C-alpha positions as CSV (number, residue, x, y, z in Angstrom):
1,M,20.1,-5.6,-11.7
2,T,21.3,-6.8,-8.3
3,V,22.0,-10.5,-7.7
4,M,22.9,-11.9,-4.4
5,G,25.2,-14.9,-3.9
6,H,27.9,-16.4,-1.8
7,V,31.6,-17.4,-2.3
8,R,32.3,-21.1,-2.1
9,N,35.8,-22.4,-2.8
10,G,36.8,-19.0,-4.3
11,V,33.9,-18.9,-6.8
12,V,30.7,-16.7,-6.5
13,V,27.6,-19.0,-6.5
14,F,24.4,-17.0,-7.0
15,D,21.5,-17.6,-4.7
16,Q,19.1,-17.8,-7.6
17,P,19.5,-19.3,-11.0
18,L,20.7,-16.6,-13.5
19,Q,20.2,-16.7,-17.2
20,V,22.6,-14.3,-19.0
21,P,24.5,-14.6,-22.3
22,D,28.1,-15.5,-22.4
23,G,30.3,-12.4,-22.5
24,T,28.0,-10.3,-20.4
25,V,30.0,-7.9,-18.2
26,A,29.4,-8.3,-14.5
27,R,30.7,-6.5,-11.4
28,V,31.0,-8.1,-8.0
29,D,30.9,-5.9,-4.9
30,L,31.9,-7.7,-1.8
31,L,29.8,-6.9,1.2
32,T,30.8,-6.8,4.9
33,P,28.8,-9.2,7.1
34,D,26.7,-6.3,8.4
35,Q,25.8,-5.3,4.8
36,S,24.7,-8.8,3.7
37,T,21.4,-8.7,5.6
38,P,19.4,-5.5,4.8
39,A,17.8,-3.8,7.7
40,P,14.0,-4.2,7.9
41,P,12.1,-1.0,6.7
42,Q,10.9,1.2,9.5
43,P,7.2,1.6,9.6
44,R,5.9,5.0,8.5
45,Q,4.9,7.5,11.2
46,G,2.4,10.2,10.5
47,G,2.7,13.8,11.5
48,Q,6.3,14.3,10.4
49,W,5.3,17.5,8.4
50,K,2.9,18.8,11.0
51,G,3.4,22.6,11.3
52,R,5.6,22.7,8.3
53,V,3.1,22.7,5.4
54,V,0.6,25.6,5.1
55,I,-2.3,25.5,2.7
56,A,-3.4,28.9,1.4
57,P,-7.0,29.9,2.3
58,D,-7.9,30.2,-1.4
59,F,-6.4,26.7,-2.4
60,D,-9.6,25.3,-3.7
61,L,-10.8,28.5,-5.6
62,L,-10.2,28.7,-9.3
63,P,-9.3,31.9,-11.1
64,D,-12.1,33.4,-13.1
65,D,-10.5,32.6,-16.5
66,I,-10.1,29.0,-15.6
67,Q,-13.8,28.8,-14.4
68,D,-14.8,30.4,-17.8
69,A,-12.8,27.7,-19.8
70,F,-14.7,25.0,-18.0
71,G,-18.0,26.7,-18.1
72,M,-18.3,27.2,-14.4
73,N,-19.1,30.9,-14.3
74,D,-22.8,32.0,-14.0
75,S,-22.3,34.7,-16.7
């Protein structure tokens, strides 16, 4: 779980109320000012895999034994 907070008078104060039992082990990682605000996610762009993926010509053909198992052969 990641919980954000700020230091006030030498004490970490969490931004949201936190209910944890006494004795819970916690770790505090101090962030530099540029880390404290996450970068907004970049919108996805299509076409990144264009020319890299090849679909075999027989991709949608099932082997005879699989067709038999599903009752798809005319025999």
